[in-house]
VOFIPA-553675 format. One line per field, with one value per atom (N, C-alpha, C, CB): atom name; x negated, y negated, z. Coordinates in steps of 0.05 Angstrom, whole numbers, plus 5000, padded with zeros to 4 digits. Glycine has a CB too. Example, Ala and Ser with C-alpha at 12.3 -4.5 7.8 and 13.67 -1.06 7.14 Angstrom:
BEGIN
site [N_CA_C_CB_N_CA_C_CB]
xx [4736_4754_4736_4774_4743_4727_4742_4718]
yy [5114_5090_5066_5089_5045_5021_4999_5012]
zz [5156_5156_5156_5181_5142_5143_5157_5114]
//
This chain:
BEGIN
site [N_CA_C_CB_N_CA_C_CB_N_CA_C_CB_N_CA_C_CB_N_CA_C_CB_N_CA_C_CB_N_CA_C_CB_N_CA_C_CB_N_CA_C_CB_N_CA_C_CB_N_CA_C_CB_N_CA_C_CB_N_CA_C_CB_N_CA_C_CB_N_CA_C_CB_N_CA_C_CB_N_CA_C_CB_N_CA_C_CB_N_CA_C_CB_N_CA_C_CB_N_CA_C_CB_N_CA_C_CB_N_CA_C_CB_N_CA_C_CB_N_CA_C_CB_N_CA_C_CB_N_CA_C_CB_N_CA_C_CB_N_CA_C_CB_N_CA_C_CB_N_CA_C_CB_N_CA_C_CB_N_CA_C_CB_N_CA_C_CB_N_CA_C_CB_N_CA_C_CB_N_CA_C_CB_N_CA_C_CB_N_CA_C_CB_N_CA_C_CB_N_CA_C_CB_N_CA_C_CB_N_CA_C_CB_N_CA_C_CB_N_CA_C_CB_N_CA_C_CB_N_CA_C_CB_N_CA_C_CB_N_CA_C_CB_N_CA_C_CB_N_CA_C_CB_N_CA_C_CB_N_CA_C_CB_N_CA_C_CB_N_CA_C_CB_N_CA_C_CB_N_CA_C_CB_N_CA_C_CB_N_CA_C_CB_N_CA_C_CB_N_CA_C_CB_N_CA_C_CB_N_CA_C_CB_N_CA_C_CB_N_CA_C_CB_N_CA_C_CB_N_CA_C_CB_N_CA_C_CB_N_CA_C_CB_N_CA_C_CB_N_CA_C_CB_N_CA_C_CB_N_CA_C_CB_N_CA_C_CB_N_CA_C_CB_N_CA_C_CB_N_CA_C_CB_N_CA_C_CB_N_CA_C_CB_N_CA_C_CB_N_CA_C_CB_N_CA_C_CB_N_CA_C_CB_N_CA_C_CB_N_CA_C_CB_N_CA_C_CB_N_CA_C_CB_N_CA_C_CB_N_CA_C_CB_N_CA_C_CB_N_CA_C_CB_N_CA_C_CB_N_CA_C_CB_N_CA_C_CB_N_CA_C_CB_N_CA_C_CB_N_CA_C_CB_N_CA_C_CB]
xx [5831_5813_5805_5795_5822_5808_5782_5817_5757_5733_5733_5727_5751_5747_5751_5768_5771_5770_5745_5793_5730_5712_5692_5706_5681_5672_5661_5684_5693_5689_5686_5706_5700_5687_5664_5700_5643_5623_5606_5613_5617_5611_5607_5628_5629_5625_5619_5631_5609_5603_5574_5644_5564_5554_5559_5548_5547_5546_5557_5515_5584_5610_5592_5632_5573_5557_5541_5544_5537_5517_5535_5506_5519_5536_5551_5555_5570_5591_5590_5632_5583_5596_5615_5595_5624_5640_5675_5628_5669_5698_5704_5700_5690_5693_5706_5661_5682_5683_5716_5666_5715_5730_5760_5717_5767_5792_5797_5800_5782_5781_5788_5750_5777_5788_5814_5769_5823_5842_5867_5843_5865_5882_5881_5868_5860_5856_5873_5816_5872_5890_5926_5883_5929_5955_5969_5964_5955_5952_5970_5928_5936_5949_5960_5931_5974_6000_6026_6000_6026_6050_6053_6057_6035_6038_6030_6032_6009_6007_5996_6021_5997_5985_5954_5997_5942_5924_5930_5905_5955_5969_5989_5982_5995_6008_5990_6007_5975_5954_5949_5919_5936_5925_5946_5917_5966_5996_5995_6034_5996_5995_5967_5986_5947_5929_5937_5914_5938_5948_5965_5963_5995_6016_6004_6040_6014_6013_6017_6028_6048_6058_6051_6081_6037_6036_6053_6015_6079_6095_6109_6106_6112_6126_6109_6134_6072_6049_6065_6025_6066_6071_6107_6057_6122_6145_6140_6162_6114_6111_6093_6098_6092_6063_6059_6035_6086_6095_6071_6120_6065_6037_6015_6028_6018_5995_5986_6006_5964_5950_5948_5927_5957_5969_5935_5996_5916_5891_5874_5881_5874_5864_5851_5878_5829_5815_5811_5781_5806_5808_5783_5806_5765_5747_5763_5713_5777_5778_5799_5786_5816_5846_5826_5874_5814_5798_5792_5787_5769_5767_5775_5762_5803_5818_5838_5824_5836_5856_5838_5872_5807_5777_5778_5747_5785_5780_5801_5773_5833_5849_5851_5862_5845_5843_5830_5820_5812_5781_5797_5755_5812_5832_5852_5841_5853_5877_5883_5879_5858_5854_5866_5817_5846_5855_5887_5839_5899_5939_5941_5957_5928_5945_5935_5950_5910_5890_5917_5828_5917_5933_5968_5931_5983_6004_6004_6011_5975_5973_5974_5938_5964_5945_5980_5913_5999_6024_6038_6035_6043_6059_6054_6057_6021_6023_6007_6002_6018_6017_5993_6022_5966_5954_5950_5934]
yy [8673_8651_8646_8651_8617_8595_8598_8558_8581_8571_8558_8555_8536_8513_8526_8489_8541_8549_8568_8557_8575_8604_8572_8629_8557_8540_8510_8541_8520_8510_8526_8498_8551_8558_8570_8570_8576_8587_8550_8608_8526_8501_8505_8483_8523_8532_8544_8534_8573_8593_8615_8611_8591_8605_8627_8609_8637_8652_8681_8652_8684_8709_8730_8717_8734_8761_8768_8767_8745_8748_8764_8715_8760_8768_8788_8749_8799_8821_8829_8804_8815_8818_8817_8834_8813_8800_8810_8811_8833_8847_8841_8880_8831_8838_8796_8856_8782_8755_8735_8758_8749_8743_8753_8759_8775_8776_8764_8807_8749_8726_8701_8722_8697_8673_8677_8663_8698_8690_8695_8709_8705_8714_8682_8741_8669_8634_8628_8618_8626_8613_8612_8628_8647_8643_8632_8663_8642_8627_8596_8624_8585_8559_8551_8539_8558_8548_8555_8563_8573_8577_8567_8601_8552_8553_8516_8577_8509_8486_8465_8485_8462_8457_8458_8469_8455_8465_8470_8457_8455_8470_8493_8453_8503_8517_8547_8497_8541_8569_8571_8565_8550_8559_8577_8535_8561_8588_8613_8579_8612_8643_8658_8634_8644_8660_8676_8644_8656_8669_8699_8651_8689_8710_8732_8715_8758_8786_8807_8791_8790_8813_8813_8817_8833_8820_8828_8822_8834_8840_8820_8854_8796_8765_8751_8752_8749_8743_8740_8763_8765_8768_8765_8794_8759_8745_8710_8744_8705_8681_8669_8676_8692_8699_8725_8704_8711_8739_8751_8734_8767_8783_8775_8767_8768_8781_8807_8783_8813_8839_8858_8835_8883_8903_8905_8940_8908_8917_8903_8913_8873_8867_8879_8858_8873_8874_8844_8889_8854_8818_8805_8824_8814_8794_8795_8799_8794_8792_8763_8821_8783_8752_8726_8754_8732_8714_8687_8724_8699_8689_8680_8694_8687_8681_8657_8699_8655_8642_8612_8659_8614_8591_8577_8602_8599_8586_8572_8603_8577_8566_8542_8576_8536_8505_8498_8500_8499_8495_8485_8539_8499_8493_8480_8507_8471_8450_8422_8442_8420_8388_8397_8374_8423_8426_8431_8454_8437_8441_8414_8440_8393_8372_8353_8359_8367_8347_8377_8354_8390_8408_8402_8441_8389_8372_8342_8365_8341_8306_8313_8285_8335_8344_8350_8387_8355_8363_8349_8380_8325_8307_8292_8293_8281_8258_8278_8225_8306_8316_8329_8296_8328_8340_8369_8329]
zz [7197_7204_7187_7219_7182_7157_7165_7156_7140_7140_7165_7117_7166_7177_7210_7165_7217_7238_7247_7241_7238_7234_7247_7192_7241_7243_7265_7230_7268_7299_7308_7313_7314_7336_7336_7348_7316_7320_7333_7288_7324_7344_7368_7346_7374_7404_7422_7410_7408_7424_7392_7437_7380_7366_7340_7380_7325_7304_7320_7288_7307_7309_7315_7278_7291_7294_7312_7277_7327_7356_7376_7373_7402_7430_7430_7440_7430_7439_7399_7459_7381_7350_7340_7341_7316_7297_7305_7263_7307_7310_7337_7305_7360_7383_7382_7403_7377_7369_7363_7340_7333_7309_7319_7278_7341_7347_7382_7340_7386_7409_7393_7425_7368_7356_7342_7337_7338_7321_7348_7289_7366_7388_7397_7410_7407_7414_7389_7414_7369_7351_7356_7325_7371_7367_7388_7360_7418_7439_7453_7435_7429_7434_7410_7445_7395_7374_7386_7344_7406_7415_7437_7415_7463_7474_7476_7482_7462_7462_7478_7461_7503_7525_7538_7536_7560_7570_7590_7570_7609_7629_7625_7642_7612_7591_7592_7559_7584_7570_7599_7544_7618_7643_7661_7658_7660_7677_7665_7670_7636_7614_7630_7567_7622_7643_7667_7653_7683_7707_7717_7713_7688_7699_7701_7685_7708_7716_7701_7733_7686_7671_7650_7669_7636_7611_7592_7602_7595_7583_7574_7592_7596_7598_7588_7625_7582_7565_7542_7564_7528_7503_7491_7499_7513_7505_7488_7535_7515_7510_7478_7536_7470_7447_7427_7466_7411_7398_7384_7374_7382_7363_7384_7325_7408_7431_7426_7459_7413_7417_7442_7412_7431_7460_7459_7458_7454_7452_7474_7425_7482_7502_7525_7507_7528_7561_7575_7560_7589_7614_7609_7658_7587_7581_7554_7584_7528_7505_7510_7489_7546_7549_7553_7588_7578_7576_7562_7572_7546_7527_7509_7523_7500_7488_7493_7486_7522_7530_7537_7554_7542_7539_7518_7536_7495_7470_7463_7449_7465_7461_7467_7467_7494_7513_7486_7549_7483_7472_7432_7475_7430_7404_7396_7397_7423_7423_7409_7448_7399_7382_7357_7377_7345_7315_7311_7301_7320_7326_7313_7368_7336_7329_7308_7351_7296_7267_7249_7263_7258_7237_7229_7252_7255_7248_7224_7274_7245_7229_7200_7234_7200_7169_7150_7174_7161_7150_7149_7158_7167_7165_7139_7187_7134_7119_7087_7137_7089_7064_7058_7046_7074_7057_7059_7055]
//
């Protein structure tokens, strides 16, 4: 996770060292970025979250970690939805050459 992404997530949830701790929170944030990058819309993320077959979910989001609990998966999906505008910002930066 790059510094700007960390700052973005901390603006949502506070210090990543707090609550469940840095390892847990960073895992959720990293997985959120992955989910957002592959699915790209709120509707697709919500549908993905409701799926009952983890193997099918992993096909939609290659790199999805096998170590998810229900809590980390749910948090990652919620954070992925919040992260969607950052995906769009990154694409705009790439188009204009930043």
